[in-house]
C-alpha positions as a Markdown table, in Angstrom:
| # | Residue | x | y | z |
|---|---|---|---|---|
| 1 | Met | -5.9 | 3.1 | 29.1 |
| 2 | Ile | -6.9 | 2.2 | 25.5 |
| 3 | Thr | -9.7 | 4.5 | 26.0 |
| 4 | Thr | -7.8 | 7.4 | 27.2 |
| 5 | Asn | -6.9 | 10.4 | 24.5 |
| 6 | Pro | -2.8 | 10.4 | 25.0 |
| 7 | Phe | -2.8 | 13.8 | 23.4 |
| 8 | Ala | -4.8 | 15.3 | 25.9 |
| 9 | Glu | -2.7 | 13.8 | 28.5 |
| 10 | Ile | 0.4 | 16.0 | 27.6 |
| 11 | Ser | -1.2 | 19.0 | 26.5 |
| 12 | Ala | -0.3 | 20.6 | 30.1 |
| 13 | Phe | 3.7 | 19.8 | 28.8 |
| 14 | Ile | 3.2 | 20.6 | 24.7 |
| 15 | Pro | 0.6 | 22.9 | 23.9 |
| 16 | Pro | -2.0 | 21.7 | 21.2 |
| 17 | Ala | -1.0 | 24.3 | 18.8 |
| 18 | Ile | 2.1 | 22.7 | 18.7 |
| 19 | Met | 0.8 | 19.6 | 18.1 |
| 20 | Gln | -1.3 | 20.5 | 15.3 |
| 21 | Thr | 1.4 | 22.3 | 13.7 |
| 22 | Tyr | 3.4 | 19.4 | 13.6 |
| 23 | Val | 0.6 | 17.2 | 12.0 |
| 24 | Ile | 0.1 | 19.7 | 9.4 |
| 25 | Leu | 3.7 | 20.2 | 8.8 |
| 26 | Met | 3.8 | 16.1 | 8.2 |
| 27 | Phe | 1.0 | 16.4 | 5.9 |
| 28 | Leu | 2.9 | 19.1 | 3.8 |
| 29 | Leu | 5.9 | 16.9 | 3.7 |
| 30 | Val | 4.2 | 14.0 | 2.4 |
| 31 | Val | 2.4 | 16.3 | -0.1 |
| 32 | Gly | 5.5 | 17.8 | -1.2 |
| 33 | Gly | 7.4 | 14.5 | -0.8 |
| 34 | Thr | 5.2 | 12.8 | -3.3 |
| 35 | Ile | 5.3 | 15.6 | -5.6 |
| 36 | Leu | 8.9 | 15.8 | -5.9 |
| 37 | Asp | 9.0 | 11.9 | -6.1 |
| 38 | Val | 6.7 | 12.1 | -9.4 |
| 39 | Leu | 8.9 | 14.7 | -10.7 |
| 40 | His | 12.0 | 12.8 | -9.9 |
| 41 | Lys | 10.9 | 9.5 | -11.3 |
| 42 | Lys | 8.9 | 11.0 | -14.3 |
| 43 | Ser | 6.3 | 8.6 | -12.9 |
| 44 | Ala | 3.4 | 11.0 | -14.3 |
| 45 | Gln | 4.9 | 11.5 | -17.6 |
| 46 | Tyr | 5.6 | 8.2 | -18.1 |
| 47 | Phe | 1.9 | 7.2 | -17.0 |
| 48 | Phe | 0.3 | 10.0 | -19.5 |
| 49 | Glu | 2.6 | 8.9 | -22.3 |
| 50 | Asn | 1.7 | 5.1 | -21.4 |
| 51 | Ala | -1.9 | 6.3 | -21.8 |
| 52 | Glu | -1.8 | 8.1 | -25.2 |
| 53 | Lys | 0.0 | 4.9 | -26.4 |
| 54 | Ala | -2.7 | 2.8 | -25.5 |
| 55 | Lys | -5.2 | 5.1 | -26.9 |
| 56 | Lys | -3.7 | 4.8 | -30.3 |
| 57 | Ala | -3.5 | 0.7 | -29.9 |
| 58 | Ala | -6.9 | 0.5 | -28.7 |
| 59 | Thr | -9.5 | -1.8 | -30.9 |
| 60 | Thr | -12.6 | -0.6 | -29.3 |
| 61 | Glu | -13.9 | 2.5 | -27.5 |
| 62 | Val | -14.5 | 2.2 | -23.7 |
| 63 | Ser | -17.7 | 4.5 | -22.9 |
| 64 | Ser | -18.0 | 6.6 | -19.9 |
| 65 | Ala | -19.9 | 4.1 | -18.1 |
| 66 | Ala | -17.8 | 1.2 | -18.7 |
| 67 | Lys | -15.0 | 3.6 | -17.3 |
| 68 | Lys | -16.8 | 4.4 | -14.2 |
| 69 | Ala | -17.3 | 0.8 | -13.7 |
| 70 | Leu | -13.6 | 0.1 | -14.0 |
| 71 | Ile | -13.1 | 2.5 | -11.4 |
| 72 | Val | -15.4 | 0.9 | -9.0 |
| 73 | Lys | -13.7 | -2.4 | -9.6 |
| 74 | Thr | -10.4 | -0.8 | -9.0 |
| 75 | Leu | -11.2 | 0.6 | -5.9 |
| 76 | Thr | -13.1 | -2.6 | -4.6 |
| 77 | Asn | -10.7 | -4.8 | -5.5 |
| 78 | Glu | -6.8 | -3.0 | -6.0 |
| 79 | Val | -7.5 | -0.6 | -3.3 |
| 80 | Leu | -10.1 | -1.9 | -0.5 |
| 81 | Thr | -9.4 | -5.5 | -0.9 |
| 82 | Ser | -6.1 | -5.9 | -2.5 |
| 83 | Ser | -7.1 | -8.7 | -4.8 |
| 84 | Glu | -3.8 | -8.3 | -6.7 |
| 85 | Phe | -1.6 | -10.1 | -4.1 |
| 86 | Ser | -2.1 | -13.9 | -5.1 |
| 87 | Asn | -0.5 | -14.8 | -1.9 |
| 88 | Gln | -3.3 | -14.8 | 0.6 |
| 89 | Lys | -0.8 | -14.4 | 3.5 |
| 90 | Arg | 0.9 | -11.5 | 1.9 |
| 91 | Arg | -2.4 | -10.2 | 1.2 |
| 92 | Leu | -3.6 | -10.6 | 4.8 |
| 93 | Ser | -0.5 | -8.7 | 6.0 |
| 94 | His | -1.1 | -6.1 | 3.7 |
| 95 | Leu | -4.8 | -5.3 | 4.6 |
| 96 | Leu | -3.8 | -5.4 | 8.2 |
| 97 | Thr | -0.9 | -2.9 | 7.7 |
| 98 | Met | -3.1 | -0.7 | 5.4 |
| 99 | Tyr | -6.3 | -0.5 | 7.5 |
| 100 | Gly | -4.2 | -0.2 | 10.7 |
| 101 | Phe | -2.5 | 2.7 | 9.2 |
| 102 | Ile | -5.7 | 4.4 | 8.2 |
| 103 | Leu | -7.3 | 4.2 | 11.6 |
| 104 | Phe | -4.2 | 5.1 | 13.4 |
| 105 | Val | -3.7 | 8.4 | 11.3 |
| 106 | Leu | -7.3 | 9.3 | 11.2 |
| 107 | Ser | -7.9 | 8.5 | 15.1 |
| 108 | Thr | -4.8 | 10.7 | 15.8 |
| 109 | Val | -6.0 | 13.8 | 13.5 |
| 110 | Val | -9.4 | 13.7 | 15.6 |
| 111 | Met | -7.8 | 13.5 | 18.9 |
| 112 | Ile | -5.6 | 16.3 | 18.3 |
| 113 | Phe | -7.8 | 18.8 | 16.4 |
| 114 | Ala | -11.1 | 18.0 | 18.0 |
| 115 | Tyr | -10.2 | 17.0 | 21.6 |
| 116 | Pro | -6.5 | 18.4 | 22.3 |
| 117 | Thr | -7.3 | 19.0 | 25.8 |
| 118 | Ala | -10.2 | 17.1 | 26.6 |
| 119 | Ile | -9.1 | 13.8 | 28.2 |
| 120 | Asn | -12.5 | 13.1 | 30.0 |
| 121 | Asp | -14.8 | 14.3 | 27.1 |
| 122 | Thr | -12.9 | 12.4 | 24.2 |
| 123 | Pro | -15.1 | 9.8 | 23.0 |
| 124 | Ala | -14.0 | 6.3 | 24.2 |
| 125 | Leu | -14.1 | 5.4 | 20.4 |
| 126 | Trp | -11.1 | 7.6 | 19.1 |
| 127 | Pro | -8.5 | 6.3 | 21.6 |
| 128 | Leu | -9.8 | 2.7 | 21.2 |
| 129 | Leu | -9.4 | 3.1 | 17.0 |
| 130 | Trp | -6.1 | 4.8 | 17.9 |
| 131 | His | -4.6 | 1.8 | 20.1 |
| 132 | Leu | -6.8 | -0.6 | 17.6 |
| 133 | Gly | -5.1 | 0.6 | 14.4 |
| 134 | Ala | -1.3 | 0.6 | 15.9 |
| 135 | Leu | -2.0 | -3.0 | 17.0 |
| 136 | Met | -3.1 | -4.1 | 13.4 |
| 137 | Leu | -0.3 | -2.3 | 11.8 |
| 138 | Cys | 2.0 | -4.1 | 14.1 |
| 139 | Val | 0.7 | -7.4 | 13.6 |
| 140 | Gly | 0.7 | -6.9 | 9.7 |
| 141 | Gly | 4.1 | -5.0 | 9.6 |
| 142 | Tyr | 6.0 | -7.6 | 11.7 |
| 143 | Trp | 4.3 | -10.5 | 10.2 |
| 144 | Phe | 5.4 | -9.4 | 6.7 |
| 145 | Trp | 9.2 | -8.3 | 8.0 |
| 146 | Phe | 10.0 | -11.7 | 9.5 |
| 147 | Ala | 7.7 | -14.1 | 7.4 |
| 148 | Ile | 6.9 | -12.8 | 4.4 |
| 149 | Arg | 9.5 | -10.4 | 3.0 |
| 150 | Val | 10.8 | -11.3 | -0.3 |
| 151 | Asp | 14.5 | -11.3 | 0.6 |
| 152 | Leu | 14.1 | -13.8 | 3.2 |
| 153 | Ala | 11.9 | -16.0 | 1.2 |
| 154 | Ser | 13.6 | -16.0 | -1.9 |
| 155 | Glu | 16.8 | -14.5 | -1.8 |
| 156 | Gly | 18.2 | -16.2 | 1.3 |
| 157 | Lys | 18.8 | -13.0 | 3.3 |
| 158 | Leu | 18.4 | -12.6 | 6.9 |
| 159 | Trp | 15.8 | -10.7 | 8.4 |
| 160 | Tyr | 18.4 | -8.2 | 10.1 |
| 161 | Gln | 20.0 | -7.6 | 6.6 |
| 162 | Ile | 18.6 | -3.8 | 6.0 |
| 163 | Ser | 18.7 | -1.8 | 2.8 |
| 164 | Pro | 18.0 | 2.0 | 4.3 |
| 165 | Arg | 16.2 | 3.3 | 1.2 |
| 166 | Ala | 14.1 | 0.2 | 0.6 |
| 167 | Asp | 13.1 | -0.6 | 4.1 |
| 168 | Met | 12.7 | 2.9 | 5.2 |
| 169 | Phe | 9.3 | 3.1 | 4.8 |
| 170 | Ile | 8.2 | -0.2 | 6.8 |
| 171 | Leu | 10.9 | 0.1 | 9.4 |
| 172 | Ser | 9.8 | 3.7 | 10.2 |
| 173 | Leu | 6.2 | 2.7 | 9.9 |
| 174 | Leu | 6.5 | 0.0 | 12.5 |
| 175 | Ala | 8.8 | 2.1 | 14.7 |
| 176 | Thr | 6.0 | 4.6 | 14.8 |
| 177 | Cys | 3.3 | 2.3 | 16.0 |
| 178 | Thr | 5.6 | 0.3 | 18.1 |
| 179 | Phe | 6.4 | 3.4 | 20.3 |
| 180 | Ala | 3.0 | 4.9 | 20.1 |
| 181 | Leu | 1.8 | 1.9 | 21.7 |
| 182 | Leu | 5.0 | 1.7 | 24.4 |
| 183 | Trp | 4.3 | 5.3 | 25.2 |
| 184 | Ser | 0.7 | 4.5 | 25.8 |
| 185 | Ile | 1.2 | 1.4 | 27.9 |
| 186 | Ser | 4.0 | 2.9 | 29.8 |
| 187 | Gln | 1.5 | 5.8 | 30.8 |
| 188 | Gly | 3.5 | 8.6 | 29.2 |
| 189 | Val | 7.4 | 7.7 | 29.4 |
| 190 | Trp | 8.9 | 10.7 | 27.5 |
| 191 | Leu | 11.6 | 8.6 | 25.9 |
| 192 | Phe | 9.0 | 6.4 | 24.1 |
| 193 | Phe | 7.2 | 9.2 | 23.1 |
| 194 | Ala | 10.5 | 10.8 | 21.7 |
| 195 | Leu | 11.0 | 7.8 | 19.8 |
| 196 | Phe | 7.5 | 7.9 | 18.5 |
| 197 | Ile | 8.0 | 11.6 | 17.0 |
| 198 | Leu | 11.5 | 10.8 | 15.8 |
| 199 | Ser | 10.1 | 7.6 | 13.8 |
| 200 | Ser | 7.0 | 9.5 | 12.7 |
| 201 | Thr | 9.3 | 12.2 | 11.1 |
| 202 | Ile | 11.4 | 9.8 | 9.4 |
| 203 | Leu | 8.2 | 8.0 | 8.1 |
| 204 | Phe | 6.3 | 11.3 | 6.7 |
| 205 | Gly | 9.5 | 13.2 | 6.1 |
| 206 | Gly | 11.4 | 10.5 | 4.2 |
| 207 | Val | 8.6 | 10.2 | 1.4 |
| 208 | Leu | 11.0 | 11.2 | -1.3 |
| 209 | Trp | 13.5 | 8.1 | -0.4 |
| 210 | Ser | 11.1 | 5.7 | 0.7 |
| 211 | Lys | 8.2 | 3.5 | -0.8 |
| 212 | Phe | 5.3 | 5.9 | 0.5 |
| 213 | Ala | 4.5 | 7.6 | -2.6 |
| 214 | His | 3.9 | 4.5 | -4.6 |
| 215 | Met | 0.5 | 4.3 | -2.7 |
| 216 | Phe | -0.8 | 7.2 | -4.4 |
| 217 | Phe | 0.1 | 6.3 | -8.0 |
| 218 | Lys | -0.8 | 2.2 | -7.6 |
| 219 | Pro | -4.3 | 3.2 | -8.1 |
| 220 | Ala | -3.8 | 5.1 | -11.0 |
| 221 | Ala | -1.8 | 2.6 | -12.7 |
| 222 | Ala | -4.5 | -0.3 | -11.7 |
| 223 | Tyr | -6.8 | 1.6 | -13.3 |
| 224 | Gln | -5.1 | 2.3 | -16.4 |
| 225 | Lys | -4.2 | -1.3 | -16.8 |
| 226 | Arg | -7.9 | -2.3 | -16.7 |
| 227 | Val | -8.6 | 0.5 | -19.5 |
| 228 | Thr | -6.0 | -1.4 | -21.9 |
| 229 | Arg | -7.7 | -4.6 | -21.2 |
| 230 | Ala | -11.2 | -3.1 | -22.1 |
| 231 | Asp | -10.0 | -1.3 | -25.2 |
| 232 | Gly | -7.8 | -4.1 | -26.5 |
| 233 | Ser | -4.4 | -2.4 | -26.5 |
| 234 | Arg | -3.5 | -4.7 | -23.7 |
| 235 | Glu | -0.2 | -2.8 | -23.0 |
| 236 | Asn | 1.4 | -4.4 | -26.4 |
| 237 | Leu | 1.0 | -7.6 | -24.7 |
| 238 | Pro | -0.6 | -10.5 | -27.1 |
| 239 | Gly | -4.1 | -11.3 | -26.8 |
| 240 | Asp | -5.9 | -14.3 | -25.0 |
| 241 | Phe | -6.6 | -17.1 | -27.5 |
| 242 | Asp | -8.4 | -20.4 | -26.9 |
| 243 | Leu | -5.5 | -23.1 | -27.9 |
| 244 | Ala | -8.4 | -25.6 | -28.5 |
| 245 | Ser | -10.2 | -23.5 | -31.2 |
| 246 | Ala | -9.9 | -24.5 | -34.9 |
| 247 | Asp | -9.5 | -20.7 | -35.6 |
| 248 | Val | -6.9 | -20.3 | -33.6 |
| 249 | His | -4.7 | -23.3 | -35.1 |
| 250 | Ala | -5.3 | -21.9 | -38.6 |
| 251 | Lys | -3.9 | -18.6 | -37.6 |
| 252 | Phe | -1.2 | -20.3 | -35.7 |
| 253 | Pro | -0.2 | -23.5 | -37.6 |
| 254 | Asp | 2.8 | -24.5 | -35.8 |
| 255 | Ile | 1.1 | -24.6 | -32.5 |
| 256 | Pro | 1.2 | -28.5 | -32.2 |
| 257 | Glu | 4.8 | -28.3 | -32.9 |
| 258 | Tyr | 5.9 | -26.3 | -30.0 |
| 259 | Met | 2.7 | -27.0 | -27.8 |
| 260 | Gly | 1.6 | -30.6 | -28.6 |
| 261 | Thr | -1.8 | -31.6 | -29.9 |
| 262 | Asn | -3.4 | -30.5 | -26.5 |
| 263 | Pro | -2.1 | -27.6 | -25.1 |
| 264 | Glu | -4.6 | -26.9 | -22.5 |
| 265 | Asn | -3.2 | -30.1 | -20.6 |
| 266 | Met | 0.4 | -29.1 | -20.2 |
| 267 | Gly | 0.7 | -29.6 | -16.7 |
| 268 | Leu | 1.0 | -27.1 | -13.7 |
| 269 | Gly | 3.8 | -25.4 | -15.0 |
| 270 | Ile | 4.8 | -22.8 | -12.3 |
| 271 | Lys | 2.1 | -23.7 | -10.3 |
| 272 | Arg | 3.7 | -27.2 | -9.6 |
| 273 | Glu | 5.5 | -25.6 | -6.7 |
| 274 | Ala | 4.1 | -23.2 | -4.0 |
| 275 | Pro | 5.1 | -19.7 | -4.5 |
| 276 | His | 7.9 | -18.2 | -1.7 |
| 277 | His | 7.2 | -14.7 | -3.0 |
| 278 | Tyr | 4.8 | -12.0 | -3.7 |
């Protein structure tokens, strides 16, 4: 079952051209929804204006080689490994969901466009990746929804309390992969297939009203943040100071008054209690 192309099995009832048209339409909805989201929220305008402010406040110039290195760090840390999550459970959940989604979408496109009717000729790798991706996404997504979600951990809300716009992305994502697996496991029950198509349409068609678009803006924002640290502008935040340095004490003579004579040993602070949030 997990090595069989599920889309080839239904090609006798749904022509491959229709399936391919649907995939292209979903891609266009994602692109169009993302563009409309950027225009509506003025994300790009804010990003470029913030970048110009950072240039004016910069204390040093970042070379092209340094910027390339920052791009690599952004890709390896914020994008590929999600190192910005200090909560390791949230990080693992996010990685399972992200890579599961990538495998699921990629294998779907390959099977529909390259092997739309070839049940026996489809390499077993692609159906295997399709099922593995859907399973990874379900594990990471349901883990997030029932055990990690902010509303549950810090606001005391119950798991079934839903905010339609805030939760549209994760719920439609989970529904898409859940019904896809049920459709495959049940050997082609049309009800599960219909729910699979409905939920995927909501997922890709609801980009403008969901959190889908932030996935494309997040890497750019993370890179810009690294640049501001490298050029000294620091997004107008104060710099890092060595509180034990005599020069710092001379610059800020009231440090002992407000922070004590040994400010480096001020206790655990917010780390005293394990966080129950992102």
